[in-house]
C-alpha positions, 0 to 999 in steps of 0.5 A, spaced: 489 120 472 494 116 469 495 116 461 493 110 457 497 110 451 495 105 445 499 098 446 497 096 439 494 098 433 487 095 430 489 089 425 492 092 419 486 090 414 482 095 418 480 101 414 480 108 418 485 105 423 486 111 427 479 111 429 479 105 433 480 107 440 484 102 444 480 100 451 484 095 453 486 098 460 478 098 461 473 093 463 471 092 455 466 094 450 459 094 451 454 090 445 447 091 445 442 096 441 437 102 443 433 100 449 435 092 449 440 091 455 447 089 453 453 086 456 460 088 456 466 083 453 473 085 454 479 082 458 475 080 464 471 076 459 463 077 459 461 082 464 456 087 466 450 083 464 444 087 463 439 083 459 433 083 464 434 089 468 435 097 468 442 098 466 447 097 471 442 097 477 448 097 482 450 104 480 443 107 483 446 106 490 451 112 488 450 117 493 456 122 490 461 121 496 467 117 496 469 112 490 463 108 487 466 101 485 460 099 481 462 105 476 469 103 476 471 102 469 478 100 470 477 095 475 474 088 475 467 088 476 463 084 481 457 083 476 461 077 472 457 074 466 455 066 468 457 065 461 464 065 457 468 063 451 473 057 451 478 054 446 480 047 447 486 043 444 489 036 446 485 036 453 487 043 455 482 048 455 483 056 455 478 061 457 479 067 452 479 072 458 485 074 462 482 072 469 479 065 471 472 063 470 470 061 477 465 056 475 470 053 470 477 052 475 480 048 470 480 052 465 487 056 463 487 064 461 490 068 456 496 072 457 493 078 454 486 081 451 487 087 447 481 091 445 479 096 440 473 100 440 469 103 434 462 102 436 458 099 434 464 094 433 469 092 437 476 088 435 480 083 440 486 080 440 488 074 445 495 073 446 497 066 449 491 062 447 496 057 444 503 056 441 503 057 434 496 060 434 493 067 433 486 068 435 482 075 434 475 076 434 470 082 432 464 083 435 458 088 434 450 089 435 446 091 429 446 099 430 444 102 424 443 109 423 436 111 421 434 104 422 430 103 429 427 096 427 434 093 426 438 098 432 433 095 437 434 087 436 438 084 442 443 080 439 451 080 439 455 077 433 462 075 434 466 073 429 472 069 432 478 068 427 483 062 428 490 062 424 494 056 425 501 059 424 505 052 426 507 047 421 502 042 423 495 040 423 491 043 429 484 040 432 481 045 436 474 046 439 470 053 440 465 053 446 460 058 448 459 055 455 454 057 461 454 056 468 447 054 469 444 048 465 441 050 458 436 047 454 439 044 447 436 043 440 440 043 434 446 048 434 442 052 439 442 052 447 438 057 451 438 059 458 430 060 460 427 063 467 420 066 468 422 073 466 425 071 459 431 067 456 438 067 453 440 063 447 447 061 444 448 059 437 454 057 433 452 055 426 453 047 425 455 047 432 453 041 437 449 044 443 448 041 450 446 043 457 453 046 458 453 050 451 454 050 444 461 047 441 464 047 434 470 043 432 475 047 428 481 043 424 486 047 421 492 045 417 498 048 417 498 056 415 490 055 415 485 061 418 478 060 419 472 064 422 467 061 427 461 066 428 457 066 434 451 069 436 448 071 443 441 073 443 436 075 449 429 076 450 426 079 456 419 082 454 418 086 460 421 092 464 421 097 469 425 103 470 429 105 475 425 111 477 421 112 483 416 116 479 416 112 473 413 105 476 409 102 470 411 095 467 412 096 460 413 091 454 420 092 450 420 095 443 423 089 440 418 084 443 413 087 438 416 084 433 420 078 436 416 073 440 423 069 442 430 068 441 429 064 435 426 069 431 432 074 433 437 068 431 434 067 425 434 075 423 441 075 425 443 069 421 440 072 415 442 079 416 449 079 420 453 081 414 448 086 411 448 089 418 456 089 419 457 092 412 452 098 414 456 099 420 462 100 416 458 104 411 456 109 417 463 109 419 465 111 412 460 116 411 464 121 415 470 123 412 473 127 418 479 127 422 479 121 427 478 125 433 471 127 431 470 119 429 473 117 436 468 121 440 462 121 436 462 113 435 464 112 442 459 116 445 454 110 442 456 106 449 451 111 453 446 109 448 447 102 449 448 102 456 443 107 459 436 106 455 430 103 455 425 103 449 417 100 450 413 098 444 408 104 446 413 107 444 416 110 450 423 112 450 427 112 457 434 115 458 437 114 465 442 119 468 446 114 471 449 114 476 442 117 478 435 113 478 432 119 474 429 118 467 429 123 461 432 129 465 430 135 461 437 139 462 441 133 461 437 130 455 437 137 451 445 135 450 445 128 449 439 128 444 444 131 439 446 124 438 439 121 436 437 127 432 443 126 427 442 118 427 435 116 430 431 122 430 424 119 432 427 117 438 428 125 440 420 126 437 418 120 442 422 123 448 420 130 447 412 128 446 413 125 453 414 131 456 409 135 452 404 130 454 406 131 461 406 138 462 399 140 466 395 145 462 390 147 468 390 148 475 396 151 480 401 147 476 399 149 469 405 149 465 410 146 469 416 142 466 418 136 470 426 136 471 425 128 470 419 124 468 415 125 472 419 128 478 422 134 480 428 132 485 432 138 484 427 144 484 430 147 477 427 151 473 426 147 466 421 151 463 426 155 459 430 149 457 424 146 454 422 152 450 429 152 447 429 145 445 422 145 442 424 151 438 430 146 436 426 140 434 421 144 430 427 147 426 430 140 425 423 136 423 420 142 420 413 140 422 408 146 423 402 142 425 406 139 430 408 146 432 401 148 432 399 143 437 405 144 442 405 152 442 400 152 447 404 148 452 410 152 450 406 159 452 403 155 459 411 154 460 413 161 460 407 163 464 409 158 469 416 161 470 412 168 470 408 166 476 413 164 480 416 171 480 422 175 477 426 181 478 427 185 471 423 180 467 429 175 469 428 168 473 430 169 480 433 163 485 434 165 492 438 159 493 441 159 486 439 151 485 440 152 477 443 146 474 450 146 476 448 142 482 453 143 488 455 150 485 450 155 487 448 161 483 443 165 488 439 171 485 439 171 477 444 166 474 447 166 467 445 159 466 438 159 467 437 166 464 441 165 458 436 159 456 430 164 458 432 170 454 433 165 448 427 161 450 423 167 450 425 169 443 424 162 440 417 162 443 416 169 439 419 166 433 415 159 433 408 164 434 410 167 428 411 161 424 405 158 427 401 165 425 398 165 433 398 170 438 402 168 444 402 172 450 406 171 457 403 174 463 398 178 459 403 181 455 406 180 448 411 175 448 415 179 443 415 185 448 417 180 454 423 177 450 426 184 448 426 186 455 428 180 458 434 180 453 436 188 455 435 186 463 440 180 462 445 184 459 444 190 464 444 186 470 450 181 468 455 184 463 461 185 466 466 190 462 472 188 466 472 181 464 468 182 457 463 177 460 456 176 463 457 174 470 456 168 473 450 171 477 447 177 480 445 177 487 438 179 489 437 182 496 433 176 498 439 171 495 443 167 499 450 170 501 454 165 497 458 164 491 462 169 487 458 173 482 464 175 478 466 168 476 467 167 469 462 162 467 464 157 461 457 155 460 454 162 460 451 162 453 448 155 454 441 158 451 445 161 445 448 154 444 441 151 445 438 154 439 444 155 434 441 152 428 436 157 427 437 161 421 435 167 425 437 174 423 435 177 430 440 176 435 438 176 442 444 179 445 449 183 441 453 179 437 460 183 438 459 182 446 458 175 445 464 174 441 468 178 446 465 174 451 467 167 448 474 170 446 475 171 454 472 164 456 477 161 451 483 164 454 481 165 461 478 158 463 483 154 460 487 149 464 493 147 460 497 141 464 502 138 459 505 134 465 498 130 466 496 130 459 490 135 460 488 141 456 481 143 458 476 149 460 474 149 467 467 151 469 469 157 472 474 161 475 474 168 478 477 174 475 485 173 475 484 166 474 483 164 482 479 158 484 472 159 486 471 155 492 464 156 493 462 150 490 466 144 487 462 144 481 465 151 479 472 148 479 471 141 475 471 141 467 464 139 465 464 135 458 458 139 455 460 146 457 466 145 454 463 142 448 458 148 448 464 153 448 467 150 442 461 150 438 459 157 439 467 159 438 466 156 431 459 159 430 463 166 432 468 165 426 474 162 431 475 156 427 482 155 430 479 155 437 473 151 436 477 145 433 482 146 439 477 145 444 474 139 441 481 136 440 483 138 447 477 135 450 478 128 446 485 127 447 484 129 455 480 123 455 486 118 454 482 113 451 477 113 456 472 114 451 467 109 453 467 111 460 466 119 460 464 122 466 460 128 467 466 131 468 474 130 466 478 132 472 478 138 477 483 143 479 486 145 486 489 152 488 495 152 484 490 150 478 494 143 477 489 138 475 487 131 478 481 127 480 475 131 484 476 128 491 468 129 493 465 125 487 471 121 484 465 116 481 463 121 477 470 123 474 472 120 468 473 114 467 466 111 469 461 106 467 456 107 464 458 113 462 454 120 463 449 121 458 451 129 456 457 127 452 453 125 446 452 133 445 459 132 441 455 130 435 452 137 435 459 139 432 457 136 426 452 141 425 457 146 427 463 144 422 458 144 416 455 151 419 448 148 418 442 153 419 435 152 418 428 155 417 422 153 415 424 154 407 431 152 407 437 149 410 443 153 409 451 151 409 457 155 410 462 150 413 469 151 416 474 153 412 480 151 415 478 143 415 478 138 410 472 134 411 467 130 407 460 127 408 457 121 404 449 120 404 449 123 411 441 125 413 441 131 417 434 135 418 430 130 413 435 131 408 441 126 405 447 130 404 453 129 400 458 134 402 466 135 400 470 141 403 476 143 401 480 148 406 480 155 404 474 154 400 472 160 396 466 157 391 461 152 392 456 148 387 450 145 389 448 139 385 454 141 380 451 148 379 455 154 382 451 157 388 452 163 393 454 162 400 451 160 405 449 155 400 441 155 400 437 148 399 430 148 399 427 143 405 423 139 401 429 137 397 430 129 399 438 129 397 443 134 394 451 134 393 454 140 395 462 142 394 466 147 397 472 149 393 
């Protein structure tokens, strides 16, 4: 994959300039909200318009083999918008894009569009729009953390700034035009069809059947900004899933009856929204690499979500058709937990309601709502996610209602059969897809042993007795953990093996493979302030150190540094399944976070920074993995599934788990009574009024800190903060 070096920097007046990602090489920047639909703007103009559809329906044809043009972020997309932005002067019209507008063949184009993203904002500069004329534009949609009402309004706001650098007066015209006839009234023009409408507005403009137009007269040296609005209103949707076929009403339609209502709200609140976005960015006083990846991952929210007024939240596992995939969203939901926690509640409650509580499928957890396409065992992940959510929301009544479902899920696993109290899969189809782990796999069984422990801790919190397969869950949890260690521990590598082959299992795979994600279950519940380790902590630390060293592929010639999913002992490639020799984004982030929890901050920061740098400015288009290796451990794009290698668009949802690193940097742990903080000592950072787990935190961390204060009073570390406290200020110095 070629490197993409920034061709320019954002405008000098931009605060935190290093956090703006140069995405000029790609198709552009998406603008939209949670579950609203979106369009992209960039060097091809407006593209990828999905105002009234499932997100990017053309990607659903992806079959995993060969390049998929619909996913390509670097080439001009087939799905071009029927609208464009034009600038005219003295009879010459220029489209503010690098490629011609098919329905306006007389319009010239600019020579270059430079795009920088710091989502939910984007900045553009246009070279070649006219002699002695500087043209810039900022765009955003109102995504504001902990504000679902505004974050779900389908509107795009663009501020187009024209600067006359010539020594003469200019008479310019700005037009937002549409290919199809529009209905005009005042300064607003609408495209209407039976399913809904799209509206353009420029305050003070003239609207007609071709769009909205405003005159801009500039004296020599003068600079003016024109604000443009695009709103859309398509009140009904269906999901792409063949298992979720109902027709839903969009969440935004509950409040906004049409585009006029949204345009009125946008006109009133646009400046406040822009300021709130800036405050969101400024709240994180962290190195730029964290902010680049965290805020860029909003592109997955913008491009892959649907939200109904029931409310139901659907996140698509693009390029697949499935919605709310359990083993994907356990990763991706970290972004929502930090920024819009009610989204996590919506989605997990859907899974709770979907688990059957009687009959032969009692306790069965869907792979995706409401489908089991891959025949994975999702119940262990369900248990860990329930525990994580209970700790985050600290909602004991909710836990008491959910606990019988959790117990039924654990029972469901046991009814399916086991070996030494561990989950057995003869074919090894355990969530790493084309890399099979036949027998007892580390991935699903690490979730199982930590999930059983979580079930025991939840039962104690709820003061309920829980039995699984007729036995106390505490006893089963202890036996399963001992079996995991005995069956999978490899003293030669210092890790737990990828899997342990059982007599009935397929004769494929390499059991001794050193598997990067072998401690997924521990990562899934790592926020628990629990003094009872499931696996021996000394062995965990040894395994993490081995994984960090053994699975690292450092390829400076190609500008890549990452941790491959698995390598055989001796650092030999495992050809038993091609997902063994790719670099899943989530597995690397899990590894880095666990290294930080184990106290190796240097390694933890190295993993995050290496991953972020290896994206090469493809932050808006992260695939399920980033690169593959050959027999000599040289890196390159995987030939089997290039459409899921970075870069691809829409991005794969799992990389939103990058937000979990915020929790790790803080050393944040939770129980029912307290929130605990013991942050990294090697990194200077700060938070300003950031809400986590229901508490508003202002935190300052000085490297090498030795003391702490809580609201100005000296405090022992970890700093212990009562859960009922709404806000606090903590200083580590």
